[in-house]
C-alpha positions as CSV (number, residue, x, y, z in Angstrom):
1,M,0.2,0.3,-0.1
2,Y,2.2,2.4,1.1
3,L,5.2,2.0,-2.2
4,G,2.1,2.0,-4.7
5,R,3.5,-1.8,-5.7
6,S,1.1,-5.6,-5.1
7,Y,1.6,-7.2,-2.0
8,E,3.5,-9.8,-4.0
9,D,6.2,-8.0,-5.2
10,V,6.9,-6.0,-1.5
11,F,6.6,-9.8,0.0
12,A,9.3,-11.0,-2.6
13,A,11.6,-8.0,-2.0
14,A,11.2,-8.7,2.4
15,V,11.9,-12.3,1.7
16,S,15.3,-11.0,-0.3
17,I,16.2,-8.9,2.5
18,T,15.1,-10.9,5.5
19,K,15.7,-14.0,4.0
20,N,12.9,-15.7,6.3
21,I,9.6,-16.6,4.3
22,I,7.3,-16.0,7.7
23,F,8.3,-12.4,8.4
24,H,4.9,-11.5,8.3
25,K,4.2,-13.3,10.9
26,T,7.3,-12.4,13.3
27,G,8.0,-8.8,12.0
28,M,10.6,-7.1,10.7
29,F,13.5,-4.7,11.9
30,Y,13.1,-1.0,11.0
31,T,16.6,-1.2,8.7
32,Q,14.8,-4.3,7.1
33,I,11.6,-2.0,6.0
34,H,14.0,0.4,4.8
35,Q,16.4,-1.9,2.5
36,T,12.9,-3.6,1.5
37,A,11.3,0.1,0.4
38,A,14.8,0.7,-1.6
39,V,14.9,-2.2,-3.4
40,F,11.7,-0.2,-5.0
41,G,13.8,3.0,-4.9
42,V,11.8,4.6,-2.0
43,T,14.1,6.1,0.5
44,L,12.5,5.8,3.9
45,H,13.3,7.8,7.4
46,T,12.0,7.0,10.6
47,N,12.0,9.6,13.4
48,K,10.7,9.9,17.2
49,I,7.0,11.0,17.3
50,T,7.3,14.2,19.4
51,K,4.1,16.0,20.5
52,S,3.5,18.3,17.7
53,C,2.9,15.7,15.4
54,D,-0.3,15.4,14.1
55,L,-1.9,12.0,13.2
56,D,-4.8,13.4,11.5
57,T,-2.0,15.0,8.5
58,V,0.5,12.5,8.6
59,C,0.9,9.4,6.4
60,G,3.4,6.6,6.8
61,L,3.9,4.0,8.8
62,L,3.7,4.6,12.6
63,G,5.5,2.7,14.8
64,L,3.8,1.6,18.1
65,K,4.7,0.0,21.3
66,D,1.9,-2.0,23.5
67,T,1.8,0.0,27.5
68,V,1.1,-3.4,29.0
69,T,3.3,-6.2,27.1
70,R,5.8,-3.5,25.8
71,N,5.5,-5.2,22.3
72,Q,6.2,-3.2,19.2
73,H,4.4,-3.3,16.2
74,V,3.6,-1.1,13.1
75,V,0.4,0.4,11.4
76,F,-0.1,2.4,8.2
77,V,-1.3,5.6,8.9
78,K,-3.2,8.5,6.6
79,A,-5.1,11.5,7.3
80,G,-6.1,10.4,10.5
81,L,-6.8,6.6,9.9
82,V,-4.8,3.6,10.9
83,F,-4.7,0.9,8.6
84,E,-4.3,-2.5,10.2
85,E,-2.8,-5.7,8.9
86,D,-5.8,-7.6,9.1
87,G,-7.9,-5.1,7.1
88,T,-9.8,-3.0,9.7
89,V,-9.8,0.9,9.4
90,W,-9.9,2.7,12.5
91,E,-9.5,6.6,13.6
92,H,-6.7,6.9,15.2
93,D,-7.7,8.4,18.3
94,T,-10.4,5.1,19.0
95,Y,-7.4,3.1,17.7
96,L,-4.7,3.8,20.6
97,K,-7.2,4.0,23.0
98,H,-9.0,0.6,22.4
99,T,-4.9,-1.0,21.8
100,K,-3.3,0.5,24.9
101,Y,-0.6,1.3,22.3
102,K,1.5,4.1,22.2
103,P,3.2,6.2,19.2
104,L,7.2,5.2,19.2
105,C,7.7,6.7,15.3
106,L,7.0,7.3,12.1
107,T,8.4,5.7,9.1
108,T,7.9,8.5,5.7
109,S,9.9,8.5,2.5
110,D,11.4,11.4,1.3
111,D,8.0,13.2,-0.5
112,E,6.1,13.1,2.7
113,E,8.9,13.7,5.5
114,K,8.0,17.5,5.6
115,E,4.5,16.3,6.9
116,C,5.1,16.0,10.6
117,P,7.7,17.5,13.0
118,T,10.0,14.7,14.4
119,S,13.2,15.1,16.3
């Protein structure tokens, strides 16, 4: 979705980077996400979320931390909507309250980097 490529193309590129055919169940490191995007000529930047970041206006991969288990998760966010891996779409404030996740970082491409003030 974010790279404008088919799931199959991104999956193949990710497998070539991670050397793991079940990464979609175990997750990827941010470096692997960046390397996968680079296969398609896209440069990504991951920055810590600041209080001035308005999730209603950003577009990118939102890194989250579970406040209970401390596990991390990544979702796609665009114009205030969170797109979860299971296909559900949430308003960001409802999603964060429901899941108990805390935003950690935002990964954006060169084109969208200026959308959210980061540190």
